[in-house]
C-alpha positions in Angstrom: 103.7 80.1 100.4 104.7 83.6 99.5 107.3 85.0 96.6 109.6 88.5 96.3 107.3 90.3 94.1 110.5 92.5 92.0 114.0 93.3 92.4 117.6 91.1 92.4 115.3 88.6 94.4 112.2 88.6 92.6 110.6 85.3 92.6 112.9 84.1 95.9 110.0 81.8 98.0 109.4 83.1 101.5 107.7 80.7 104.2 105.0 81.9 106.0 104.6 80.6 109.8 101.1 78.6 110.5 100.0 80.5 113.0 100.2 83.7 115.1 101.1 86.2 112.1 99.2 87.5 109.4 101.0 87.7 106.3 100.3 91.1 104.0 99.0 90.0 100.7 100.6 89.8 97.1 98.0 92.6 96.4 98.6 95.1 98.9 102.5 94.5 98.9 102.4 95.4 95.2 100.2 98.2 95.4 102.6 100.0 98.4 105.8 98.7 96.8 104.7 100.8 93.8 103.6 103.4 95.7 106.8 103.0 98.0 108.9 103.3 94.9 107.5 106.5 93.4 108.1 108.4 96.4 111.8 107.2 96.1 111.3 105.7 99.9 113.3 102.3 99.4 116.3 102.8 97.3 119.4 102.9 100.1 117.2 103.0 102.8 117.3 101.6 106.4 114.6 99.5 106.7 112.7 98.5 110.2 110.3 95.5 110.0 108.4 94.9 113.3 106.2 92.3 113.8 107.8 91.0 110.7 105.8 87.3 110.7 107.5 86.0 107.6 109.7 89.0 107.1 108.0 89.7 103.5 107.8 93.5 103.4 111.5 93.9 104.9 112.4 91.4 102.7 111.3 93.0 99.5 112.7 96.1 100.3 116.1 94.1 100.4 115.3 93.0 97.2 114.1 96.2 95.6 117.5 98.3 96.9 117.5 99.2 100.5 120.7 99.7 101.9 120.3 97.7 105.2 116.9 95.8 107.3 115.8 95.1 110.8 113.3 92.7 111.0 111.9 92.2 114.7 109.9 89.1 115.2 109.0 88.0 119.0 107.8 84.2 118.5 110.3 82.1 118.2 109.1 79.6 115.2 108.3 82.9 113.1 112.0 84.2 113.6 113.3 81.1 113.0 111.0 81.3 109.6 112.0 84.7 108.9 115.9 83.7 109.1 115.2 81.0 106.4 113.4 83.6 104.6 116.4 86.5 104.6 118.8 83.1 103.8 116.5 82.1 100.6 116.5 86.2 99.6 120.4 86.3 100.3 121.2 83.2 97.7 118.3 84.4 95.3 119.8 87.6 95.0 123.7 88.2 96.3 122.6 90.7 99.0 123.2 90.7 102.5 121.4 88.7 104.5 119.2 91.0 106.3 119.5 91.1 110.0 116.4 89.3 112.2 116.0 90.2 116.0 114.2 87.1 118.1 112.7 90.2 120.2 109.2 92.2 122.0 109.3 95.3 119.7 109.5 97.3 122.7 112.6 95.7 123.8 114.1 96.3 120.5 112.8 99.7 119.9 114.0 100.7 123.7 117.9 99.3 122.9 118.0 99.7 118.5 119.8 102.7 117.7 118.8 104.2 114.6 118.1 106.6 112.2 116.0 104.3 110.0 114.6 105.8 107.2 111.8 103.2 106.4 109.8 101.3 108.7 106.7 99.1 108.3 104.5 98.1 111.7 102.2 95.4 111.1 101.0 94.2 114.9 98.9 91.3 115.4 94.7 92.9 115.1 94.3 92.4 118.7 97.1 94.6 119.5 95.4 97.3 121.4 95.4 101.1 120.9 97.8 102.1 124.4 100.3 99.6 123.2 100.3 100.5 119.8 101.0 104.2 120.6 103.8 103.0 123.0 105.3 101.5 119.9 105.6 104.9 118.0 106.5 107.2 120.8 109.7 104.4 121.0 109.8 104.5 117.9 109.5 108.0 116.7 113.3 108.7 118.3 114.8 106.1 115.8 113.6 108.0 112.6 115.8 110.3 110.0 113.8 113.5 109.5 112.3 112.2 106.3 111.5 108.5 107.0 108.4 107.0 106.5 106.7 104.7 108.4 103.7 102.8 107.4 101.0 101.2 110.3 99.2 97.9 108.8 96.3 97.6 110.6 92.0 96.2 110.4 90.0 98.8 108.4 87.7 98.4 111.8 91.0 99.8 113.5 91.2 103.2 115.7 93.7 105.0 113.4 96.9 104.9 114.9 97.7 108.1 117.5 100.6 109.1 115.2 100.5 112.8 117.1 101.6 111.2 120.4 104.5 110.5 118.5 105.5 113.8 116.8 104.7 111.9 113.4 101.9 113.6 111.0 99.2 111.5 108.9 99.8 111.5 105.1 97.7 109.3 103.5 95.8 105.9 104.2 94.6 103.2 102.1 91.6 100.3 102.3 92.2 97.0 100.9 89.5 95.3 101.5 89.5 94.1 105.4 93.3 96.1 106.0 94.1 99.7 106.1 97.2 101.1 105.3 98.2 104.2 107.2 101.5 106.2 106.1 103.6 109.1 108.3 106.5 111.1 108.4 108.0 113.0 111.4 106.4 115.9 111.5 108.8 118.4 111.7 110.3 117.4 108.4 106.4 117.6 107.2 106.5 121.4 108.6 109.3 122.2 106.6 108.3 120.8 103.5 104.7 121.9 103.1 104.6 120.4 99.6 105.2 117.0 100.6 101.4 115.9 100.7 100.2 117.2 98.2 103.3 115.6 96.2 102.8 112.0 97.4 99.0 111.7 96.5 
């Protein structure tokens, strides 16, 4: 069991799937969302949570002011838990229930319509680099010009190939065995040369 950390649904309990997912720890979520709020990347954002697991990242965004959240989870038992968690957040906050998609990530991306402003991708650690790159390439056309993409993987993993998807790495942060990589559309980064220094 975990909880929403802050916002209108603060304290709402979230179920965690018993197997097949790897929930982001509360410490990592707290650090991540502090940085996102400092960058003004949440309020009013359209959020996409890929490999949603419990849905904690997307639902935390909703609690903190995101305009809309789409949560994508292929596993049927996990998707059912995401739906229950979304309902719990809606009840605790009075917010509209997030949209839950029981689907493989690639299939969802191929039929989805954007733009998305904030994207979380927390794939299974055994997802290979080729599949990770294919996800990013499929995601790229769905991003807004100033979107932020967060990829969570094992610290020992190869860094995501953002360049293949015309994305540019902004920063990376290590939390024990976990690393968070941040990226943004390269065109927007070229148009705002000072953005990286401001984000650090």
